[in-house]
C-alpha positions as CSV (number, residue, x, y, z in Angstrom):
1,M,-5.3,-2.4,-52.6
2,I,-8.8,-2.6,-53.7
3,S,-11.2,0.4,-54.6
4,L,-14.6,0.5,-54.9
5,I,-16.4,3.0,-57.2
6,G,-20.0,3.6,-58.2
7,L,-23.0,5.8,-57.8
8,P,-24.2,7.0,-54.5
9,G,-26.0,4.5,-52.7
10,S,-24.2,1.5,-54.7
11,G,-22.9,0.2,-51.4
12,K,-19.4,1.1,-51.5
13,S,-19.0,1.9,-47.8
14,T,-21.3,-1.2,-46.6
15,V,-19.5,-3.5,-49.1
16,G,-16.0,-2.0,-48.4
17,R,-16.3,-2.5,-44.7
18,Q,-17.2,-6.1,-45.1
19,L,-14.6,-6.8,-47.6
20,A,-11.8,-5.3,-45.5
21,R,-13.0,-7.3,-42.5
22,R,-12.9,-10.5,-44.6
23,L,-9.4,-9.9,-46.0
24,Q,-8.3,-8.5,-42.5
25,I,-6.9,-5.3,-44.0
26,P,-7.8,-1.5,-43.3
27,F,-10.8,0.2,-44.6
28,Y,-10.7,3.6,-45.9
29,D,-14.0,5.7,-46.7
30,S,-12.6,8.8,-48.6
31,D,-15.8,10.8,-47.8
32,R,-15.2,10.3,-44.1
33,L,-11.8,11.0,-44.3
34,I,-12.6,14.3,-46.3
35,E,-15.1,15.2,-43.7
36,E,-12.4,14.8,-41.1
37,R,-10.1,16.9,-42.8
38,L,-12.7,19.6,-43.5
39,G,-14.2,19.7,-40.0
40,C,-17.7,19.6,-41.5
41,S,-20.0,17.6,-43.6
42,I,-19.6,17.4,-47.3
43,S,-23.1,18.9,-47.8
44,E,-22.0,21.9,-45.8
45,F,-18.7,22.1,-47.7
46,F,-20.4,21.8,-51.0
47,E,-23.0,24.6,-50.1
48,R,-20.2,26.9,-48.8
49,E,-17.4,26.3,-51.2
50,G,-18.8,24.4,-54.1
51,E,-18.3,21.2,-56.0
52,Q,-14.9,22.4,-57.6
53,R,-13.1,23.1,-54.3
54,F,-14.5,19.7,-53.0
55,R,-13.1,17.8,-55.9
56,D,-9.7,19.5,-55.3
57,I,-9.7,18.1,-51.7
58,E,-11.0,14.6,-52.9
59,A,-8.3,14.4,-55.4
60,Q,-5.6,15.0,-52.5
61,V,-7.3,12.2,-50.5
62,I,-7.7,9.8,-53.4
63,D,-4.0,10.4,-54.1
64,E,-2.8,9.5,-50.4
65,L,-5.0,6.6,-50.1
66,T,-4.0,4.9,-53.1
67,Q,-0.4,5.0,-52.0
68,Q,-1.4,2.9,-48.9
69,P,0.4,-0.4,-49.0
70,Q,-2.8,-2.5,-48.4
71,G,-6.6,-2.0,-47.8
72,V,-10.1,-1.3,-49.2
73,I,-11.0,2.0,-50.4
74,S,-14.6,3.3,-50.6
75,T,-14.5,6.3,-53.0
76,G,-17.2,9.0,-53.3
77,G,-19.5,8.6,-56.3
78,G,-17.9,11.4,-58.3
79,A,-14.4,10.7,-57.6
80,V,-14.1,9.4,-61.3
81,M,-14.9,12.9,-62.6
82,R,-11.2,13.7,-62.4
83,G,-8.9,12.0,-64.7
84,E,-6.1,12.0,-62.1
85,N,-8.2,10.2,-59.7
86,R,-9.2,7.6,-62.3
87,D,-5.5,7.1,-63.2
88,H,-4.5,6.7,-59.6
89,L,-7.1,4.2,-58.7
90,H,-6.7,2.2,-61.9
91,Q,-3.1,2.2,-61.8
92,R,-2.4,1.6,-57.9
93,T,-5.4,-0.5,-56.9
94,R,-7.7,-3.1,-58.2
95,V,-11.0,-1.3,-59.0
96,V,-14.3,-2.8,-58.6
97,Y,-17.2,-0.9,-60.0
98,L,-20.5,-1.5,-58.0
99,N,-22.9,-1.2,-60.9
100,S,-26.5,-0.1,-59.8
101,A,-29.4,0.9,-61.8
102,P,-30.7,4.4,-61.0
103,D,-34.2,3.0,-60.2
104,E,-32.7,0.7,-57.4
105,L,-30.6,3.4,-56.1
106,F,-33.8,5.7,-56.0
107,R,-35.4,3.2,-53.9
108,R,-32.4,3.0,-51.5
109,L,-31.6,6.7,-51.2
110,R,-35.3,8.3,-51.7
111,H,-35.2,9.5,-48.0
112,D,-31.4,10.4,-47.7
113,K,-30.8,14.1,-47.0
114,N,-27.0,13.7,-46.8
115,R,-26.2,13.5,-50.4
116,P,-25.8,16.9,-51.8
117,L,-26.1,16.1,-55.7
118,L,-29.4,14.4,-55.0
119,Q,-31.1,17.5,-53.2
120,V,-33.1,18.5,-56.2
121,P,-36.7,18.4,-57.2
122,D,-36.4,15.0,-59.1
123,P,-33.8,12.8,-57.6
124,L,-34.6,9.9,-59.8
125,A,-33.9,11.9,-62.9
126,R,-30.7,13.3,-61.3
127,L,-29.5,9.6,-60.7
128,R,-30.3,8.7,-64.3
129,D,-28.3,11.6,-65.5
130,L,-25.4,10.8,-63.1
131,H,-25.5,7.2,-64.4
132,C,-25.2,8.3,-68.0
133,Q,-22.6,10.7,-67.2
134,R,-20.4,8.4,-64.8
135,H,-21.2,5.0,-66.2
136,P,-18.5,5.3,-69.0
137,L,-15.9,6.8,-66.7
138,Y,-16.6,3.9,-64.0
139,L,-16.0,1.3,-66.8
140,E,-12.8,3.1,-67.9
141,T,-11.7,3.0,-64.4
142,A,-12.6,-0.4,-63.4
143,H,-11.0,-3.7,-63.6
144,F,-14.1,-5.6,-62.5
145,S,-17.8,-4.6,-62.5
146,V,-20.1,-6.2,-60.2
147,D,-24.0,-5.8,-60.6
148,T,-25.4,-4.9,-57.3
149,G,-29.0,-5.7,-58.0
150,R,-30.4,-7.1,-54.8
151,P,-27.7,-9.6,-53.6
152,S,-26.8,-9.4,-49.9
153,V,-23.8,-7.6,-48.8
154,G,-22.0,-10.9,-48.1
155,K,-23.0,-12.3,-51.6
156,L,-21.4,-9.0,-53.0
157,V,-18.3,-9.4,-51.0
158,N,-17.9,-13.1,-52.3
159,M,-18.5,-12.1,-55.8
160,I,-15.7,-9.4,-55.4
161,L,-13.3,-12.0,-54.0
162,M,-14.0,-14.5,-56.7
163,Q,-13.5,-11.8,-59.3
164,I,-10.0,-10.9,-57.7
165,E,-9.0,-14.6,-57.1
166,C,-9.8,-15.4,-60.7
167,D,-7.9,-12.5,-61.8
168,G,-4.8,-14.0,-59.7
169,Q,-4.5,-11.2,-57.5
170,A,-5.3,-13.0,-54.1
171,A,-2.1,-14.1,-52.5
172,S,-1.3,-16.4,-49.6
173,A,-2.8,-15.8,-46.1
174,G,-1.0,-12.9,-44.2
175,N,-0.5,-10.8,-47.5
176,P,-4.1,-11.0,-48.7
177,L,-3.8,-9.0,-51.9
178,N,-1.2,-7.9,-54.2
179,S,-1.5,-4.1,-55.0
180,S,0.3,-4.0,-58.2
181,T,-1.6,-4.3,-61.3
C-alpha cells in the first residue's frame, strides 16, 4: 500500500490515480469514500456536523483503507491531525508527503469553492497557517517527501516510484508493492 498525504491542492488525488494506474493496483480517494458514506459533500457535512465529527468518520475510513492488501490511498489534507491516522498510515503503508508551498497551493486553489477550510476571507493566510500546523505532522508520518513545485503529474509519479524502488519496496511484476514496512 502507498498513501499520499499533503495540504489541500497538493495533487494527492491526481497523482494517486496516475500512480495506481502505473502500478496496476486499486486507487482509493478517502474523501470520495467519506462522501459516499455520508451521502453528501464534505463541505455540507462540515457545516452541519462540524470538523470533529468529520474527523471521526475520516479516522474510520483511514483505518479500513490501510488494511487493504494493495492500492494507493489519497488522504484528505487534515488526516494527519489525528494520531491514530498517522500511526495507521505510517505502520501499514508507504507514505509519500506531497510537499507544496502555500503560495503555489493558493495559485491552484484560489477559485475552488469545495474546500471547507479555505472558505475564509484570506485563503492564502489560511494555507500558510495550515502548512505551519501540519508540515511537522506530514514529516512525522511520511516515509518519503516529494516537493511538488511545478513538475508534471507524470514526473511526480516517476519521482515517487524511484523513491519507493530505491527503498527496496518495489517487488516483481504481478505483486507491485510490498505493504509491509
